[in-house]
C-alpha positions in Angstrom: -16.1 -13.9 5.4 -12.0 -13.9 5.8 -10.7 -10.7 8.1 -7.4 -9.0 5.9 -5.0 -7.1 8.3 -2.8 -5.1 6.6 0.7 -3.7 8.3 2.7 -1.0 7.3 6.0 -0.8 8.9 7.8 2.4 8.4 12.0 1.2 8.0 13.0 4.8 7.3 12.3 8.2 7.1 14.0 10.9 5.1 14.5 14.5 4.3 11.4 13.9 1.6 10.4 10.2 2.1 9.4 7.0 4.4 10.0 3.8 3.2 8.8 0.7 4.6 7.2 -2.2 4.2 3.8 -4.0 4.2 2.2 -7.1 4.4 -1.0 -8.2 3.8 -2.7 -11.3 6.3 -5.5 -13.1 6.2 -6.0 -14.3 9.9 -2.7 -16.4 9.8 -1.8 -16.5 7.1 0.4 -14.6 5.2 -1.1 -13.6 1.4 1.0 -10.3 -0.2 3.8 -8.1 0.9 5.9 -5.9 -1.1 7.5 -2.0 -0.5 6.3 1.1 0.2 7.1 4.5 -0.1 5.7 7.8 1.1 6.5 11.7 2.1 8.4 12.4 5.3 6.2 12.6 8.6 5.6 17.1 8.9 3.5 17.3 11.3 0.6 15.5 9.8 -0.3 18.3 7.3 -2.5 18.1 4.3 -0.7 17.2 1.1 3.0 17.6 3.3 3.1 14.2 5.9 2.9 10.9 5.8 -0.5 9.6 7.5 0.5 9.1 11.8 1.1 5.5 12.9 -2.3 4.1 13.2 -5.2 1.5 12.7 -7.9 2.8 9.8 -9.9 0.7 7.6 -9.6 0.7 3.7 -12.4 -0.1 1.3 -11.6 -0.5 -2.7 -11.9 2.3 -4.5 -11.8 3.2 -8.4 -11.3 6.5 -10.2 -9.9 7.7 -13.7 -6.7 8.6 -12.6 -4.9 5.9 -10.2 -7.5 2.9 -11.4 -8.2 0.0 -8.8 -7.0 1.5 -5.2 -7.6 1.7 -1.4 -9.5 4.6 0.6 -8.1 5.1 3.4 -10.7 6.1 6.4 -11.1 8.1 9.6 -6.9 9.5 9.4 -7.0 12.4 11.7 -7.6 15.3 10.2 -7.0 14.4 6.5 -8.9 13.0 3.9 -8.6 11.2 0.8 -5.9 9.2 1.6 -4.8 6.2 -0.9 -2.8 3.3 -1.4 -2.0 4.1 -5.1 0.5 3.1 -7.8 3.5 5.8 -8.5 7.5 5.6 -8.5 8.8 8.9 -6.7 8.1 10.4 -3.5 6.7 13.7 -6.0 3.6 10.9 -7.2 2.5 11.3 -3.3 0.5 14.0 -1.5 0.1 11.9 1.6 -0.7 8.8 -0.1 0.6 4.9 0.5 2.4 4.0 -2.8 3.3 0.2 -3.1 6.2 -1.4 -5.4 8.9 -4.5 -5.3 11.9 -2.9 -4.4 13.8 -0.1 -3.4 16.3 1.8 -5.9 17.0 4.8 -7.2 15.6 4.5 -10.3 15.7 8.1 -11.5 18.6 9.3 -9.7 18.1 12.0 -7.9 19.7 10.2 -4.4 16.0 9.0 -3.1 15.2 5.4 -3.6 12.2 5.1 -5.3 9.7 1.9 -5.8 9.9 0.1 -9.1 7.4 -2.3 -10.5 4.5 -0.3 -9.0 1.5 -0.5 -11.4 2.4 -4.6 -11.5 2.3 -4.9 -7.6 -1.3 -3.3 -7.2 -2.3 -5.5 -9.8 -0.9 -8.1 -7.4 -2.5 -6.6 -4.2 -5.7 -5.8 -5.4 -5.5 -9.4 -6.5 -4.4 -10.9 -3.4 -7.6 -9.9 -2.0 -10.7 -11.2 -1.6 -13.0 -8.7 -0.2 -13.2 -5.2 -0.6 -12.3 -4.2 2.7 -9.5 -4.5 5.0 -8.0 -3.5 8.1 -4.6 -1.1 7.8 -2.2 -0.7 10.9 0.4 1.7 10.1 3.6 1.1 13.0 
């Protein structure tokens, strides 16, 4: 079975949010890439901060709220960290949101992620596994 590795590279951190890019590789092949949105770093405080840099495991999950999404395990001092759809920093409580582009779509002065539901579907379709490794750098 092929091993999937996701690398989330954080590009910029603002007062309320952190913007980045995510790439999914299978072996040496790039399978998928997109933009990310997380909360700003705030000392790893539950519901108020992005997660620390590190390497984690992620498992496929389904819920009524988010549909098919991913649960990130073994985050120090945190639980129920997800990768799910959303557009704005107010759509996350410490989770990672995926989208196509970084644009200010609601006019509040903060760049959001666009086409998040579609991007999540594409990400899920790109994975032929229920697990992957996530590297946050």
